[in-house]
C-alpha positions in Angstrom: 95.7 116.5 131.1 97.1 116.0 134.4 97.9 112.5 134.7 97.1 113.3 138.5 93.3 113.0 137.6 93.2 109.8 135.1 91.8 108.3 137.9 88.7 110.3 138.7 88.5 111.5 134.7 86.8 108.4 132.9 87.0 108.7 128.9 89.0 111.4 128.5 88.7 112.3 124.7 87.3 109.3 123.7 83.1 110.2 123.0 83.4 113.2 120.7 84.5 112.9 117.5 87.7 115.1 116.6 89.1 115.9 119.5 92.2 117.9 120.0 94.4 115.5 122.1 94.8 115.9 125.9 92.9 119.0 125.7 89.0 119.9 126.0 87.0 120.6 122.9 86.5 124.6 122.7 84.6 124.9 119.1 81.0 124.5 121.0 80.9 121.2 121.9 80.8 120.1 125.8 84.1 118.9 127.5 85.7 114.9 126.7 86.1 113.9 130.3 83.0 112.6 132.5 84.1 112.9 136.5 83.8 109.2 138.5 81.2 109.6 140.8 82.4 107.0 142.7 86.0 108.2 143.6 85.7 110.2 146.9 88.4 112.2 145.2 86.2 113.2 142.7 84.3 115.4 145.4 87.9 116.3 147.3 88.5 118.2 144.2 85.3 119.8 143.4 85.5 120.6 146.8 88.2 122.8 146.0 87.4 124.0 142.7 83.9 125.0 144.3 85.6 126.9 146.8 87.7 129.0 144.6 85.2 130.0 142.4 83.1 130.8 145.3 85.5 132.8 146.5 86.4 134.4 143.2 82.9 135.0 141.9 80.9 136.6 144.9 78.0 136.2 142.5 74.8 134.5 144.3 74.6 132.0 141.4 77.0 129.3 139.6 76.4 126.8 136.5 76.9 123.5 137.6 76.1 121.8 133.9 74.1 118.6 134.3 73.7 117.5 130.9 75.6 115.4 128.0 76.7 113.2 130.5 78.5 110.2 128.7 77.5 107.1 130.8 79.0 104.9 128.5 82.4 105.7 130.5 81.5 104.4 133.2 81.8 100.7 131.6 85.1 100.8 131.6 85.4 101.4 135.7 84.5 98.0 137.2 84.9 99.9 140.7 82.0 101.9 139.6 79.6 99.2 139.6 80.9 97.7 143.1 79.7 101.4 144.3 76.8 101.2 142.6 75.8 97.8 144.2 77.1 99.1 147.2 74.9 102.0 147.5 71.8 100.4 146.1 72.3 102.7 142.9 70.5 100.6 140.3 71.0 103.0 136.7 73.6 105.3 135.7 70.5 107.9 135.7 70.5 107.2 139.1 74.2 107.5 139.3 74.1 111.0 138.0 71.6 112.4 140.0 73.5 111.1 143.3 76.3 113.1 141.6 74.8 116.4 140.9 73.0 116.1 145.0 76.3 115.4 146.3 78.2 118.4 144.4 75.1 120.5 145.2 75.7 119.5 148.8 79.2 120.7 148.9 78.1 124.1 147.3 75.9 124.3 150.0 78.7 124.0 152.5 80.7 126.5 151.2 77.7 129.1 150.4 74.3 127.9 151.2 73.3 130.8 149.9 74.3 130.4 146.5 72.0 129.0 144.0 72.8 126.3 141.2 71.7 126.2 137.6 71.5 122.9 136.0 71.3 122.7 132.1 67.3 120.6 131.2 66.1 119.3 128.5 64.3 116.3 127.6 67.1 113.8 128.6 67.6 115.5 131.9 63.7 114.9 133.0 64.7 112.2 135.3 67.1 114.2 137.5 66.2 115.5 141.0 67.1 118.7 142.3 66.4 121.3 145.0 63.4 123.7 144.9 65.8 126.8 144.7 68.0 125.5 141.8 67.5 127.3 138.6 66.5 125.3 135.8 68.1 126.6 132.2 66.3 124.7 129.5 67.5 124.2 126.0 64.9 121.8 124.6 62.2 121.5 122.3 59.0 124.1 123.3 56.8 121.3 123.2 58.1 119.5 126.1 57.8 122.9 128.3 54.5 121.9 129.9 56.6 118.6 130.4 59.6 120.8 132.4 57.1 122.2 134.2 55.3 119.3 135.4 58.1 117.5 136.5 59.8 120.5 138.1 56.9 122.8 139.3 59.1 124.4 142.2 61.9 125.5 140.1 
């Protein structure tokens, strides 16, 4: 990983077993790093990435992930706790929601017509989305009614 990103990517290579050093896991597992939602440079980087993706791919949709965020990584950075206190964010779930919504606003500023797709399952039912966002559900079929009642407009 580029050392320039060390300050904004938490827990690189820490949460998943059998990691390839300095690389994302590609054999079906999610990436092994989490962006620091308290650092404005995260959003500068995401603005650049989303701008590039928007310019390269004219599709009307983009998948922004949104699941399997390992919040234990946030414990290693005291600045995150300070940020949460200043922003009156009480839980890591609320911090992830803050990050998702801020990233979604960045996308809307780049291309107001591009819809976002997010992963959804029982672990993400606390999230808040825009009504035009698409949820890609991969949870248990018994929870589909909860999905529908939690997000009736998505």
